[in-house]
N, CA, C and O atoms as a Maestro MAE file, in Angstrom:
{
 s_m_m2io_version
 :::
 2.0.0
}

f_m_ct {
 s_m_title
 :::
 protein
 m_atom[240] {
  # First column is atom index #
  i_m_mmod_type
  r_m_x_coord
  r_m_y_coord
  r_m_z_coord
  i_m_residue_number
  s_m_chain_name
  s_m_pdb_residue_name
  s_m_pdb_atom_name
  i_m_atomic_number
  :::
  1 25 0.815 -1.192 -0.010 1 A "UNK " " N  " 7
  2 3 0.000 0.003 -0.006 1 A "UNK " " CA " 6
  3 2 0.853 1.260 -0.009 1 A "UNK " " C  " 6
  4 15 0.553 2.216 -0.724 1 A "UNK " " O  " 8
  5 25 1.906 1.262 0.781 2 A "UNK " " N  " 7
  6 3 2.774 2.432 0.899 2 A "UNK " " CA " 6
  7 2 3.425 2.770 -0.459 2 A "UNK " " C  " 6
  8 15 3.513 3.935 -0.846 2 A "UNK " " O  " 8
  9 25 3.874 1.728 -1.166 3 A "UNK " " N  " 7
  10 3 4.524 1.935 -2.444 3 A "UNK " " CA " 6
  11 2 3.591 2.599 -3.463 3 A "UNK " " C  " 6
  12 15 4.040 3.379 -4.303 3 A "UNK " " O  " 8
  13 25 2.320 2.293 -3.388 4 A "UNK " " N  " 7
  14 3 1.333 2.907 -4.297 4 A "UNK " " CA " 6
  15 2 1.127 4.360 -3.912 4 A "UNK " " C  " 6
  16 15 1.024 5.222 -4.784 4 A "UNK " " O  " 8
  17 25 1.064 4.640 -2.627 5 A "UNK " " N  " 7
  18 3 0.801 5.988 -2.198 5 A "UNK " " CA " 6
  19 2 1.975 6.951 -2.481 5 A "UNK " " C  " 6
  20 15 1.751 8.116 -2.809 5 A "UNK " " O  " 8
  21 25 3.204 6.471 -2.357 6 A "UNK " " N  " 7
  22 3 4.360 7.365 -2.546 6 A "UNK " " CA " 6
  23 2 4.504 7.826 -3.969 6 A "UNK " " C  " 6
  24 15 5.270 8.753 -4.231 6 A "UNK " " O  " 8
  25 25 3.797 7.218 -4.905 7 A "UNK " " N  " 7
  26 3 3.800 7.686 -6.282 7 A "UNK " " CA " 6
  27 2 3.111 9.035 -6.419 7 A "UNK " " C  " 6
  28 15 3.396 9.787 -7.350 7 A "UNK " " O  " 8
  29 25 2.186 9.352 -5.477 8 A "UNK " " N  " 7
  30 3 1.406 10.549 -5.661 8 A "UNK " " CA " 6
  31 2 1.327 11.423 -4.405 8 A "UNK " " C  " 6
  32 15 0.703 12.485 -4.430 8 A "UNK " " O  " 8
  33 25 1.954 10.985 -3.308 9 A "UNK " " N  " 7
  34 3 1.894 11.777 -2.074 9 A "UNK " " CA " 6
  35 2 3.273 11.837 -1.399 9 A "UNK " " C  " 6
  36 15 4.057 10.894 -1.504 9 A "UNK " " O  " 8
  37 25 3.562 12.934 -0.715 10 A "UNK " " N  " 7
  38 3 4.793 12.991 0.052 10 A "UNK " " CA " 6
  39 2 4.782 11.985 1.199 10 A "UNK " " C  " 6
  40 15 3.729 11.685 1.762 10 A "UNK " " O  " 8
  41 25 5.956 11.468 1.537 11 A "UNK " " N  " 7
  42 3 6.072 10.471 2.612 11 A "UNK " " CA " 6
  43 2 5.570 11.047 3.948 11 A "UNK " " C  " 6
  44 15 4.918 10.339 4.715 11 A "UNK " " O  " 8
  45 25 5.867 12.309 4.226 12 A "UNK " " N  " 7
  46 3 5.414 12.921 5.472 12 A "UNK " " CA " 6
  47 2 3.901 12.927 5.572 12 A "UNK " " C  " 6
  48 15 3.364 12.709 6.658 12 A "UNK " " O  " 8
  49 25 3.194 13.170 4.472 13 A "UNK " " N  " 7
  50 3 1.750 13.187 4.448 13 A "UNK " " CA " 6
  51 2 1.191 11.796 4.678 13 A "UNK " " C  " 6
  52 15 0.211 11.631 5.404 13 A "UNK " " O  " 8
  53 25 1.808 10.795 4.064 14 A "UNK " " N  " 7
  54 3 1.343 9.411 4.258 14 A "UNK " " CA " 6
  55 2 1.525 9.024 5.693 14 A "UNK " " C  " 6
  56 15 0.641 8.405 6.285 14 A "UNK " " O  " 8
  57 25 2.668 9.380 6.276 15 A "UNK " " N  " 7
  58 3 2.967 9.056 7.689 15 A "UNK " " CA " 6
  59 2 1.906 9.634 8.597 15 A "UNK " " C  " 6
  60 15 1.466 8.973 9.538 15 A "UNK " " O  " 8
  61 25 1.490 10.850 8.330 16 A "UNK " " N  " 7
  62 3 0.458 11.477 9.179 16 A "UNK " " CA " 6
  63 2 -0.880 10.782 8.996 16 A "UNK " " C  " 6
  64 15 -1.640 10.650 9.956 16 A "UNK " " O  " 8
  65 25 -1.180 10.343 7.805 17 A "UNK " " N  " 7
  66 3 -2.473 9.664 7.533 17 A "UNK " " CA " 6
  67 2 -2.557 8.320 8.217 17 A "UNK " " C  " 6
  68 15 -3.626 7.932 8.689 17 A "UNK " " O  " 8
  69 25 -1.456 7.604 8.279 18 A "UNK " " N  " 7
  70 3 -1.473 6.264 8.882 18 A "UNK " " CA " 6
  71 2 -0.913 6.242 10.297 18 A "UNK " " C  " 6
  72 15 -0.707 5.169 10.864 18 A "UNK " " O  " 8
  73 25 -0.664 7.421 10.875 19 A "UNK " " N  " 7
  74 3 -0.159 7.535 12.234 19 A "UNK " " CA " 6
  75 2 1.156 6.754 12.443 19 A "UNK " " C  " 6
  76 15 1.274 5.937 13.356 19 A "UNK " " O  " 8
  77 25 2.124 7.031 11.576 20 A "UNK " " N  " 7
  78 3 3.406 6.374 11.650 20 A "UNK " " CA " 6
  79 2 4.486 7.438 11.450 20 A "UNK " " C  " 6
  80 15 4.215 8.505 10.899 20 A "UNK " " O  " 8
  81 25 5.702 7.147 11.896 21 A "UNK " " N  " 7
  82 3 6.813 8.066 11.705 21 A "UNK " " CA " 6
  83 2 7.288 8.022 10.231 21 A "UNK " " C  " 6
  84 15 7.354 6.956 9.619 21 A "UNK " " O  " 8
  85 25 7.611 9.197 9.690 22 A "UNK " " N  " 7
  86 3 8.058 9.219 8.311 22 A "UNK " " CA " 6
  87 2 9.416 8.484 8.138 22 A "UNK " " C  " 6
  88 15 9.695 7.939 7.070 22 A "UNK " " O  " 8
  89 25 10.248 8.477 9.194 23 A "UNK " " N  " 7
  90 3 11.543 7.796 9.066 23 A "UNK " " CA " 6
  91 2 11.351 6.287 8.863 23 A "UNK " " C  " 6
  92 15 12.121 5.644 8.148 23 A "UNK " " O  " 8
  93 25 10.325 5.740 9.495 24 A "UNK " " N  " 7
  94 3 10.052 4.294 9.298 24 A "UNK " " CA " 6
  95 2 9.584 4.053 7.849 24 A "UNK " " C  " 6
  96 15 9.985 3.072 7.223 24 A "UNK " " O  " 8
  97 25 8.748 4.938 7.331 25 A "UNK " " N  " 7
  98 3 8.308 4.758 5.964 25 A "UNK " " CA " 6
  99 2 9.435 4.901 4.969 25 A "UNK " " C  " 6
  100 15 9.459 4.219 3.945 25 A "UNK " " O  " 8
  101 25 10.392 5.807 5.273 26 A "UNK " " N  " 7
  102 3 11.540 5.940 4.385 26 A "UNK " " CA " 6
  103 2 12.395 4.673 4.401 26 A "UNK " " C  " 6
  104 15 12.925 4.265 3.367 26 A "UNK " " O  " 8
  105 25 12.529 4.050 5.577 27 A "UNK " " N  " 7
  106 3 13.289 2.784 5.624 27 A "UNK " " CA " 6
  107 2 12.610 1.701 4.775 27 A "UNK " " C  " 6
  108 15 13.282 0.966 4.051 27 A "UNK " " O  " 8
  109 25 11.287 1.606 4.865 28 A "UNK " " N  " 7
  110 3 10.522 0.642 4.054 28 A "UNK " " CA " 6
  111 2 10.694 0.939 2.573 28 A "UNK " " C  " 6
  112 15 10.952 0.042 1.769 28 A "UNK " " O  " 8
  113 25 10.549 2.207 2.228 29 A "UNK " " N  " 7
  114 3 10.698 2.620 0.840 29 A "UNK " " CA " 6
  115 2 12.070 2.301 0.294 29 A "UNK " " C  " 6
  116 15 12.185 1.766 -0.808 29 A "UNK " " O  " 8
  117 25 13.131 2.622 1.051 30 A "UNK " " N  " 7
  118 3 14.480 2.324 0.581 30 A "UNK " " CA " 6
  119 2 14.710 0.829 0.474 30 A "UNK " " C  " 6
  120 15 15.429 0.382 -0.420 30 A "UNK " " O  " 8
  121 25 14.126 0.058 1.348 31 A "UNK " " N  " 7
  122 3 14.268 -1.394 1.255 31 A "UNK " " CA " 6
  123 2 13.766 -1.923 -0.060 31 A "UNK " " C  " 6
  124 15 14.462 -2.679 -0.737 31 A "UNK " " O  " 8
  125 25 12.547 -1.527 -0.437 32 A "UNK " " N  " 7
  126 3 11.961 -2.034 -1.683 32 A "UNK " " CA " 6
  127 2 12.618 -1.465 -2.932 32 A "UNK " " C  " 6
  128 15 12.745 -2.166 -3.936 32 A "UNK " " O  " 8
  129 25 13.031 -0.217 -2.885 33 A "UNK " " N  " 7
  130 3 13.715 0.374 -4.050 33 A "UNK " " CA " 6
  131 2 15.080 -0.278 -4.217 33 A "UNK " " C  " 6
  132 15 15.467 -0.607 -5.339 33 A "UNK " " O  " 8
  133 25 15.815 -0.472 -3.134 34 A "UNK " " N  " 7
  134 3 17.135 -1.138 -3.209 34 A "UNK " " CA " 6
  135 2 16.979 -2.561 -3.729 34 A "UNK " " C  " 6
  136 15 17.790 -3.019 -4.534 34 A "UNK " " O  " 8
  137 25 15.940 -3.266 -3.274 35 A "UNK " " N  " 7
  138 3 15.706 -4.640 -3.696 35 A "UNK " " CA " 6
  139 2 15.381 -4.674 -5.191 35 A "UNK " " C  " 6
  140 15 15.882 -5.539 -5.910 35 A "UNK " " O  " 8
  141 25 14.556 -3.750 -5.661 36 A "UNK " " N  " 7
  142 3 14.233 -3.732 -7.078 36 A "UNK " " CA " 6
  143 2 15.456 -3.428 -7.924 36 A "UNK " " C  " 6
  144 15 15.634 -4.014 -8.992 36 A "UNK " " O  " 8
  145 25 16.304 -2.515 -7.457 37 A "UNK " " N  " 7
  146 3 17.539 -2.204 -8.189 37 A "UNK " " CA " 6
  147 2 18.488 -3.398 -8.255 37 A "UNK " " C  " 6
  148 15 19.128 -3.644 -9.278 37 A "UNK " " O  " 8
  149 25 18.568 -4.142 -7.133 38 A "UNK " " N  " 7
  150 3 19.407 -5.328 -7.065 38 A "UNK " " CA " 6
  151 2 18.954 -6.374 -8.089 38 A "UNK " " C  " 6
  152 15 19.772 -7.086 -8.671 38 A "UNK " " O  " 8
  153 25 17.621 -6.453 -8.298 39 A "UNK " " N  " 7
  154 3 17.075 -7.490 -9.174 39 A "UNK " " CA " 6
  155 2 16.882 -7.033 -10.609 39 A "UNK " " C  " 6
  156 15 16.458 -7.815 -11.460 39 A "UNK " " O  " 8
  157 25 17.193 -5.760 -10.884 40 A "UNK " " N  " 7
  158 3 17.021 -5.242 -12.229 40 A "UNK " " CA " 6
  159 2 18.067 -5.829 -13.162 40 A "UNK " " C  " 6
  160 15 19.205 -6.066 -12.757 40 A "UNK " " O  " 8
  161 25 17.685 -6.062 -14.402 41 A "UNK " " N  " 7
  162 3 18.605 -6.610 -15.386 41 A "UNK " " CA " 6
  163 2 19.054 -5.478 -16.356 41 A "UNK " " C  " 6
  164 15 18.282 -5.001 -17.187 41 A "UNK " " O  " 8
  165 25 20.287 -5.091 -16.211 42 A "UNK " " N  " 7
  166 3 20.833 -4.005 -17.030 42 A "UNK " " CA " 6
  167 2 21.705 -4.560 -18.138 42 A "UNK " " C  " 6
  168 15 22.455 -3.810 -18.763 42 A "UNK " " O  " 8
  169 25 21.624 -5.834 -18.392 43 A "UNK " " N  " 7
  170 3 22.497 -6.475 -19.368 43 A "UNK " " CA " 6
  171 2 22.351 -5.882 -20.774 43 A "UNK " " C  " 6
  172 15 23.340 -5.729 -21.490 43 A "UNK " " O  " 8
  173 25 21.144 -5.558 -21.157 44 A "UNK " " N  " 7
  174 3 20.892 -5.063 -22.535 44 A "UNK " " CA " 6
  175 2 21.073 -3.562 -22.679 44 A "UNK " " C  " 6
  176 15 20.918 -3.037 -23.781 44 A "UNK " " O  " 8
  177 25 21.394 -2.860 -21.615 45 A "UNK " " N  " 7
  178 3 21.600 -1.396 -21.698 45 A "UNK " " CA " 6
  179 2 22.881 -1.131 -22.472 45 A "UNK " " C  " 6
  180 15 23.941 -1.651 -22.124 45 A "UNK " " O  " 8
  181 25 22.783 -0.326 -23.517 46 A "UNK " " N  " 7
  182 3 23.929 -0.023 -24.356 46 A "UNK " " CA " 6
  183 2 24.360 1.450 -24.243 46 A "UNK " " C  " 6
  184 15 25.534 1.777 -24.416 46 A "UNK " " O  " 8
  185 25 23.402 2.317 -23.955 47 A "UNK " " N  " 7
  186 3 23.724 3.725 -23.837 47 A "UNK " " CA " 6
  187 2 22.902 4.325 -22.684 47 A "UNK " " C  " 6
  188 15 21.805 3.871 -22.360 47 A "UNK " " O  " 8
  189 25 23.483 5.351 -22.095 48 A "UNK " " N  " 7
  190 3 22.806 6.088 -21.021 48 A "UNK " " CA " 6
  191 2 22.885 7.540 -21.360 48 A "UNK " " C  " 6
  192 15 23.964 8.050 -21.663 48 A "UNK " " O  " 8
  193 25 21.760 8.225 -21.317 49 A "UNK " " N  " 7
  194 3 21.740 9.681 -21.564 49 A "UNK " " CA " 6
  195 2 21.684 10.437 -20.258 49 A "UNK " " C  " 6
  196 15 21.054 9.990 -19.299 49 A "UNK " " O  " 8
  197 25 22.348 11.593 -20.216 50 A "UNK " " N  " 7
  198 3 22.356 12.410 -19.038 50 A "UNK " " CA " 6
  199 2 21.949 13.812 -19.438 50 A "UNK " " C  " 6
  200 15 22.490 14.387 -20.383 50 A "UNK " " O  " 8
  201 25 20.986 14.354 -18.706 51 A "UNK " " N  " 7
  202 3 20.488 15.710 -18.988 51 A "UNK " " CA " 6
  203 2 21.090 16.624 -17.948 51 A "UNK " " C  " 6
  204 15 20.945 16.382 -16.750 51 A "UNK " " O  " 8
  205 25 21.757 17.658 -18.383 52 A "UNK " " N  " 7
  206 3 22.419 18.563 -17.439 52 A "UNK " " CA " 6
  207 2 21.468 19.506 -16.764 52 A "UNK " " C  " 6
  208 15 20.350 19.715 -17.235 52 A "UNK " " O  " 8
  209 25 21.902 20.080 -15.659 53 A "UNK " " N  " 7
  210 3 21.125 21.078 -14.962 53 A "UNK " " CA " 6
  211 2 21.933 22.330 -14.856 53 A "UNK " " C  " 6
  212 15 23.151 22.296 -15.032 53 A "UNK " " O  " 8
  213 25 21.286 23.452 -14.570 54 A "UNK " " N  " 7
  214 3 21.951 24.715 -14.439 54 A "UNK " " CA " 6
  215 2 21.931 25.147 -12.982 54 A "UNK " " C  " 6
  216 15 20.926 25.672 -12.502 54 A "UNK " " O  " 8
  217 25 23.034 24.931 -12.276 55 A "UNK " " N  " 7
  218 3 23.086 25.273 -10.859 55 A "UNK " " CA " 6
  219 2 23.042 26.800 -10.639 55 A "UNK " " C  " 6
  220 15 22.574 27.280 -9.607 55 A "UNK " " O  " 8
  221 25 23.540 27.538 -11.633 56 A "UNK " " N  " 7
  222 3 23.480 28.989 -11.543 56 A "UNK " " CA " 6
  223 2 22.043 29.522 -11.557 56 A "UNK " " C  " 6
  224 15 21.766 30.605 -11.042 56 A "UNK " " O  " 8
  225 25 21.126 28.735 -12.161 57 A "UNK " " N  " 7
  226 3 19.722 29.099 -12.236 57 A "UNK " " CA " 6
  227 2 18.931 28.494 -11.075 57 A "UNK " " C  " 6
  228 15 17.714 28.660 -10.998 57 A "UNK " " O  " 8
  229 25 19.617 27.798 -10.181 58 A "UNK " " N  " 7
  230 3 18.939 27.186 -9.037 58 A "UNK " " CA " 6
  231 2 18.416 25.808 -9.296 58 A "UNK " " C  " 6
  232 15 17.670 25.284 -8.468 58 A "UNK " " O  " 8
  233 25 18.768 25.179 -10.415 59 A "UNK " " N  " 7
  234 3 18.303 23.852 -10.706 59 A "UNK " " CA " 6
  235 2 19.158 22.837 -9.943 59 A "UNK " " C  " 6
  236 15 20.345 23.041 -9.688 59 A "UNK " " O  " 8
  237 25 18.501 21.750 -9.599 60 A "UNK " " N  " 7
  238 3 19.254 20.677 -8.920 60 A "UNK " " CA " 6
  239 2 18.889 19.326 -9.466 60 A "UNK " " C  " 6
  240 15 19.422 18.313 -9.015 60 A "UNK " " O  " 8
  :::
 }
 m_bond[239] {
  # First column is bond index #
  i_m_from
  i_m_to
  i_m_order
  :::
  1 1 2 1
  2 2 3 1
  3 3 4 2
  4 3 5 1
  5 5 6 1
  6 6 7 1
  7 7 8 2
  8 7 9 1
  9 9 10 1
  10 10 11 1
  11 11 12 2
  12 11 13 1
  13 13 14 1
  14 14 15 1
  15 15 16 2
  16 15 17 1
  17 17 18 1
  18 18 19 1
  19 19 20 2
  20 19 21 1
  21 21 22 1
  22 22 23 1
  23 23 24 2
  24 23 25 1
  25 25 26 1
  26 26 27 1
  27 27 28 2
  28 27 29 1
  29 29 30 1
  30 30 31 1
  31 31 32 2
  32 31 33 1
  33 33 34 1
  34 34 35 1
  35 35 36 2
  36 35 37 1
  37 37 38 1
  38 38 39 1
  39 39 40 2
  40 39 41 1
  41 41 42 1
  42 42 43 1
  43 43 44 2
  44 43 45 1
  45 45 46 1
  46 46 47 1
  47 47 48 2
  48 47 49 1
  49 49 50 1
  50 50 51 1
  51 51 52 2
  52 51 53 1
  53 53 54 1
  54 54 55 1
  55 55 56 2
  56 55 57 1
  57 57 58 1
  58 58 59 1
  59 59 60 2
  60 59 61 1
  61 61 62 1
  62 62 63 1
  63 63 64 2
  64 63 65 1
  65 65 66 1
  66 66 67 1
  67 67 68 2
  68 67 69 1
  69 69 70 1
  70 70 71 1
  71 71 72 2
  72 71 73 1
  73 73 74 1
  74 74 75 1
  75 75 76 2
  76 75 77 1
  77 77 78 1
  78 78 79 1
  79 79 80 2
  80 79 81 1
  81 81 82 1
  82 82 83 1
  83 83 84 2
  84 83 85 1
  85 85 86 1
  86 86 87 1
  87 87 88 2
  88 87 89 1
  89 89 90 1
  90 90 91 1
  91 91 92 2
  92 91 93 1
  93 93 94 1
  94 94 95 1
  95 95 96 2
  96 95 97 1
  97 97 98 1
  98 98 99 1
  99 99 100 2
  100 99 101 1
  101 101 102 1
  102 102 103 1
  103 103 104 2
  104 103 105 1
  105 105 106 1
  106 106 107 1
  107 107 108 2
  108 107 109 1
  109 109 110 1
  110 110 111 1
  111 111 112 2
  112 111 113 1
  113 113 114 1
  114 114 115 1
  115 115 116 2
  116 115 117 1
  117 117 118 1
  118 118 119 1
  119 119 120 2
  120 119 121 1
  121 121 122 1
  122 122 123 1
  123 123 124 2
  124 123 125 1
  125 125 126 1
  126 126 127 1
  127 127 128 2
  128 127 129 1
  129 129 130 1
  130 130 131 1
  131 131 132 2
  132 131 133 1
  133 133 134 1
  134 134 135 1
  135 135 136 2
  136 135 137 1
  137 137 138 1
  138 138 139 1
  139 139 140 2
  140 139 141 1
  141 141 142 1
  142 142 143 1
  143 143 144 2
  144 143 145 1
  145 145 146 1
  146 146 147 1
  147 147 148 2
  148 147 149 1
  149 149 150 1
  150 150 151 1
  151 151 152 2
  152 151 153 1
  153 153 154 1
  154 154 155 1
  155 155 156 2
  156 155 157 1
  157 157 158 1
  158 158 159 1
  159 159 160 2
  160 159 161 1
  161 161 162 1
  162 162 163 1
  163 163 164 2
  164 163 165 1
  165 165 166 1
  166 166 167 1
  167 167 168 2
  168 167 169 1
  169 169 170 1
  170 170 171 1
  171 171 172 2
  172 171 173 1
  173 173 174 1
  174 174 175 1
  175 175 176 2
  176 175 177 1
  177 177 178 1
  178 178 179 1
  179 179 180 2
  180 179 181 1
  181 181 182 1
  182 182 183 1
  183 183 184 2
  184 183 185 1
  185 185 186 1
  186 186 187 1
  187 187 188 2
  188 187 189 1
  189 189 190 1
  190 190 191 1
  191 191 192 2
  192 191 193 1
  193 193 194 1
  194 194 195 1
  195 195 196 2
  196 195 197 1
  197 197 198 1
  198 198 199 1
  199 199 200 2
  200 199 201 1
  201 201 202 1
  202 202 203 1
  203 203 204 2
  204 203 205 1
  205 205 206 1
  206 206 207 1
  207 207 208 2
  208 207 209 1
  209 209 210 1
  210 210 211 1
  211 211 212 2
  212 211 213 1
  213 213 214 1
  214 214 215 1
  215 215 216 2
  216 215 217 1
  217 217 218 1
  218 218 219 1
  219 219 220 2
  220 219 221 1
  221 221 222 1
  222 222 223 1
  223 223 224 2
  224 223 225 1
  225 225 226 1
  226 226 227 1
  227 227 228 2
  228 227 229 1
  229 229 230 1
  230 230 231 1
  231 231 232 2
  232 231 233 1
  233 233 234 1
  234 234 235 1
  235 235 236 2
  236 235 237 1
  237 237 238 1
  238 238 239 1
  239 239 240 2
  :::
 }
}
C-alpha cells in the first residue's frame, strides 16, 4: 500500500495519515527500491543519456 501512495503523495503526508513516523516509511521505501535495483537486469543497456542542470539558475 505504501509503495502505491508514494507515487502521488509525500512520505510525510502518508505518515500522518497512517499515524506512523516518516523515518520508518523511508526505511521501508528504501528497502523495496534497493531490492528492485538489485534485481534489475541491465545487461541489454547499451547507452545512457544524461540531462544537465543549471546550478546557476537554481536547478538541482
